VMD Tcl script that draws the C-alpha trace (Angstrom):
set ca {
  {147.86 -74.22 140.29}
  {151.51 -75.22 140.61}
  {154.04 -72.57 139.70}
  {156.50 -73.40 136.93}
  {159.37 -72.55 139.26}
  {159.55 -75.20 141.96}
  {157.22 -77.53 140.06}
  {154.35 -79.15 141.92}
  {155.65 -78.18 145.38}
  {155.03 -74.43 145.15}
  {151.79 -72.43 145.15}
  {151.83 -68.68 144.53}
  {148.30 -67.44 145.13}
  {149.01 -63.69 144.96}
  {152.14 -63.06 142.88}
  {154.03 -59.97 144.00}
  {157.30 -60.10 142.04}
  {158.35 -56.55 142.96}
  {158.35 -57.11 146.72}
  {161.79 -57.05 148.37}
  {161.29 -60.18 150.49}
  {159.69 -63.59 150.05}
  {157.73 -65.57 152.68}
  {157.34 -69.34 152.36}
  {154.60 -71.09 154.38}
  {154.86 -74.80 155.26}
  {151.65 -76.56 156.39}
  {150.85 -78.65 159.46}
  {150.13 -82.41 159.51}
  {147.12 -83.08 157.31}
  {147.32 -79.56 155.94}
  {147.79 -78.19 152.45}
  {149.01 -75.06 150.71}
  {145.50 -73.59 150.55}
  {145.42 -73.21 154.35}
  {147.66 -70.20 153.85}
  {145.59 -68.54 151.11}
  {144.26 -65.82 153.46}
  {147.75 -65.30 154.89}
  {149.06 -64.83 151.36}
  {146.28 -62.39 150.48}
  {146.92 -60.18 153.50}
  {150.71 -60.31 153.26}
  {151.03 -59.77 149.51}
  {151.20 -55.98 149.90}
  {154.55 -56.43 151.62}
  {156.00 -59.74 150.42}
  {155.92 -62.25 147.62}
  {154.27 -65.25 149.28}
  {154.72 -68.93 148.46}
  {152.85 -71.86 150.01}
  {154.24 -75.38 149.96}
  {152.10 -78.25 148.72}
  {153.29 -81.62 150.02}
  {152.63 -84.68 147.81}
  {149.45 -86.71 148.14}
  {146.88 -83.98 148.77}
  {144.56 -81.72 146.77}
  {145.96 -81.38 143.23}
  {148.84 -83.76 144.14}
  {146.40 -86.43 145.32}
  {147.66 -89.09 142.91}
  {151.28 -88.75 144.02}
  {152.76 -91.01 146.70}
  {152.73 -89.58 150.20}
  {156.06 -88.87 151.89}
  {156.13 -89.99 155.52}
  {159.64 -88.85 156.40}
  {160.71 -85.33 157.41}
  {164.06 -85.64 155.64}
  {162.37 -86.53 152.34}
  {159.90 -83.67 152.71}
  {162.67 -81.21 153.58}
  {164.75 -82.38 150.62}
  {161.79 -81.89 148.28}
  {160.98 -78.42 149.63}
  {164.63 -77.33 149.50}
  {165.02 -78.39 145.87}
  {161.75 -76.68 144.93}
  {162.82 -73.42 146.59}
  {166.20 -73.14 144.84}
  {164.79 -71.11 141.88}
  {163.13 -68.72 144.36}
  {166.17 -67.66 146.36}
  {166.76 -64.43 144.44}
  {165.79 -62.29 147.45}
  {165.71 -62.53 151.27}
  {163.45 -65.44 152.24}
  {161.50 -66.09 155.42}
  {160.49 -69.67 156.22}
  {157.28 -70.05 158.26}
  {156.17 -73.49 159.45}
  {153.36 -74.50 161.77}
  {153.37 -77.77 163.75}
  {154.90 -80.45 161.48}
  {155.67 -77.60 159.09}
  {157.90 -76.02 161.75}
  {160.11 -79.10 161.89}
  {160.28 -79.27 158.09}
  {161.02 -75.52 157.88}
  {163.86 -75.96 160.37}
  {165.35 -78.79 158.33}
  {164.99 -76.73 155.13}
  {166.78 -73.84 156.84}
  {169.63 -76.20 157.79}
  {169.94 -77.43 154.22}
  {169.89 -73.92 152.79}
  {172.43 -72.51 155.24}
  {174.82 -75.43 155.59}
  {174.61 -76.98 152.11}
  {173.71 -74.02 149.87}
  {175.27 -71.13 151.87}
  {171.91 -69.34 151.85}
  {170.96 -67.89 155.23}
  {167.19 -67.29 155.57}
  {166.01 -63.80 156.43}
  {164.28 -65.51 159.36}
  {162.94 -68.87 160.46}
  {159.47 -68.73 162.01}
  {158.38 -71.82 163.91}
  {154.86 -72.13 165.28}
  {153.08 -74.62 167.52}
  {155.98 -77.05 167.80}
  {158.50 -78.28 170.33}
  {162.19 -77.77 169.57}
  {163.72 -80.56 167.46}
  {165.43 -82.51 170.26}
  {162.35 -82.23 172.50}
  {159.92 -84.01 170.17}
  {158.27 -87.19 171.45}
  {156.82 -90.13 169.53}
  {153.35 -90.77 170.91}
  {152.48 -93.38 168.29}
  {149.53 -91.53 166.80}
  {150.19 -92.88 163.33}
  {149.65 -96.45 164.60}
  {146.28 -95.69 166.20}
  {142.86 -96.28 164.62}
  {140.94 -93.82 162.47}
  {138.71 -92.70 165.34}
  {141.79 -91.56 167.25}
  {143.05 -89.50 164.31}
  {139.63 -87.91 163.78}
  {139.46 -87.06 167.47}
  {142.88 -85.45 167.17}
  {141.63 -83.33 164.29}
  {138.57 -82.24 166.21}
  {140.55 -81.44 169.35}
  {143.15 -79.34 167.59}
  {140.51 -77.44 165.57}
  {142.72 -77.55 162.51}
  {139.99 -78.89 160.24}
  {136.54 -77.44 159.61}
  {133.90 -79.42 161.54}
  {131.83 -79.70 158.35}
  {134.69 -81.58 156.70}
  {134.70 -84.12 159.53}
  {131.04 -84.84 158.78}
  {131.71 -85.77 155.14}
  {132.65 -89.47 154.74}
  {134.24 -88.99 151.31}
  {136.42 -86.15 152.56}
  {137.41 -88.19 155.60}
  {138.55 -90.99 153.28}
  {140.87 -88.50 151.59}
  {142.14 -86.89 154.78}
  {142.94 -89.95 156.89}
  {145.78 -91.42 154.75}
  {147.37 -87.98 154.52}
  {147.08 -87.40 158.25}
  {148.46 -90.83 159.11}
  {151.42 -90.31 156.78}
  {152.12 -86.87 158.22}
  {151.88 -88.19 161.77}
  {154.40 -90.86 160.84}
  {156.73 -88.15 159.52}
  {156.32 -86.08 162.67}
  {156.67 -88.99 165.08}
  {159.55 -90.78 163.35}
  {161.68 -87.64 163.16}
  {164.95 -87.89 165.05}
  {167.03 -84.78 165.54}
  {170.61 -85.14 164.31}
  {172.91 -82.69 166.07}
  {174.88 -80.26 163.93}
  {175.96 -76.64 163.70}
  {173.30 -74.17 164.83}
  {171.65 -71.82 162.38}
  {172.73 -68.19 162.27}
  {169.46 -66.65 161.09}
  {166.98 -64.81 163.32}
  {164.43 -67.16 164.89}
  {160.84 -66.22 165.70}
  {158.90 -68.70 167.84}
  {155.10 -68.48 167.96}
  {152.87 -70.48 170.28}
  {149.43 -70.56 171.87}
  {149.22 -70.24 175.64}
  {146.82 -73.21 175.84}
  {148.48 -75.48 173.29}
  {148.47 -79.02 174.69}
  {151.25 -79.97 172.25}
  {153.86 -77.47 173.42}
  {154.18 -75.35 176.54}
  {155.54 -71.83 176.50}
  {158.62 -73.09 178.35}
  {159.16 -75.77 175.69}
  {158.74 -73.19 172.94}
  {161.54 -71.12 174.46}
  {163.96 -74.04 173.97}
  {164.11 -73.19 170.26}
  {166.58 -70.39 171.12}
  {169.33 -73.04 171.38}
  {169.10 -73.76 167.64}
  {170.50 -70.49 166.31}
  {173.31 -68.11 167.12}
  {171.12 -65.30 165.81}
  {168.51 -63.36 167.75}
  {165.57 -65.40 169.05}
  {162.14 -64.06 169.95}
  {159.11 -65.83 171.44}
  {155.56 -64.51 170.92}
  {152.66 -66.05 172.86}
  {149.05 -65.79 171.68}
  {145.77 -66.72 173.37}
  {144.51 -70.11 172.23}
  {145.40 -73.71 171.54}
  {147.32 -75.48 168.82}
  {145.62 -73.58 166.01}
  {145.69 -70.19 167.73}
  {146.82 -68.65 164.42}
  {143.38 -69.22 162.86}
  {141.90 -66.68 165.31}
  {144.86 -64.29 165.35}
  {145.97 -64.14 161.74}
  {146.49 -60.37 161.65}
  {148.48 -60.40 164.89}
  {150.56 -63.33 163.70}
  {151.40 -61.55 160.45}
  {152.25 -58.40 162.40}
  {155.04 -60.31 164.13}
  {156.73 -60.68 160.73}
  {157.01 -56.92 160.24}
  {160.59 -56.58 161.59}
  {161.79 -59.20 159.08}
  {160.11 -57.77 155.98}
  {162.56 -54.93 155.37}
}
mol new
graphics top color blue
foreach p $ca { graphics top sphere $p radius 0.5 }
foreach p [lrange $ca 0 end-1] q [lrange $ca 1 end] { graphics top cylinder $p $q radius 0.2 }
display resetview
C-alpha cells in the first residue's frame, strides 16, 4: 500500500519511525518496490526503510510509464521531500543506481540536503553508460535479457499473462536507461558505496571503480561473487556493507 507521505511513489513495508536513519531502495529495470521487501524486513531493526514504486507496475499499473531518467528522478525527489527528517541513504541497483544518483544530485544541489550515503549497485558510472538499443529489440530479446540476468523468477517467465504485464514495463525502463545522457555538473559530497558482482556482464570491477569521480566524499567499492543480480544470493552481506552508514 502507498504511504500517505510521498503518495503513490513510496512503499513502507516495515515502519520503524524511531530509527535514527532512513534507507531508500530504488529498483532495477522491470523491477518494483516489492523486490526489496526482504531487504526491508532484515534492515528494519536498524533503519526505517522505504522502497520506491515507479509508475506503471503492480498497484500503479494503470498509470502511464515514465521512460526518462530525469522524469523518474524528479518524481522520486518530490516524493522523498516529506521523508527528509533524518539522515537518508539512497540505494539503487542497475537502472535504480542511475536514478538514485540523479536524486542525490537534486537533493544536494537543489534542496541543500546531503544524503548520508549514496549506494550504487550493478551499474556503470554515469558518463560510461552505453546505449545498446535494447528497448528497440523484439520481445524475445527482452525475455532473454531477463533470463540471463536472473532478475525475474523463471516461473514468471513461463506465465503468458505475466509476460504481457512485464514487457511494456521492461521496454520503458530500458528506454530510460539507454536514453540517459550524463550532464556534467558539480560532484556530490556524500560518501559513495559502490557494489558489484565479479561476473557481471554489464559492468566490470574496473568500470565500477570509476564512480569515485562523482563525489568529493569517501568512496568504497565492494565486490561480491556473482553476476548482475549477485545481491539476490548475498542479501545479508550486502546489507552488512551499510553498517558504517547507519549510525
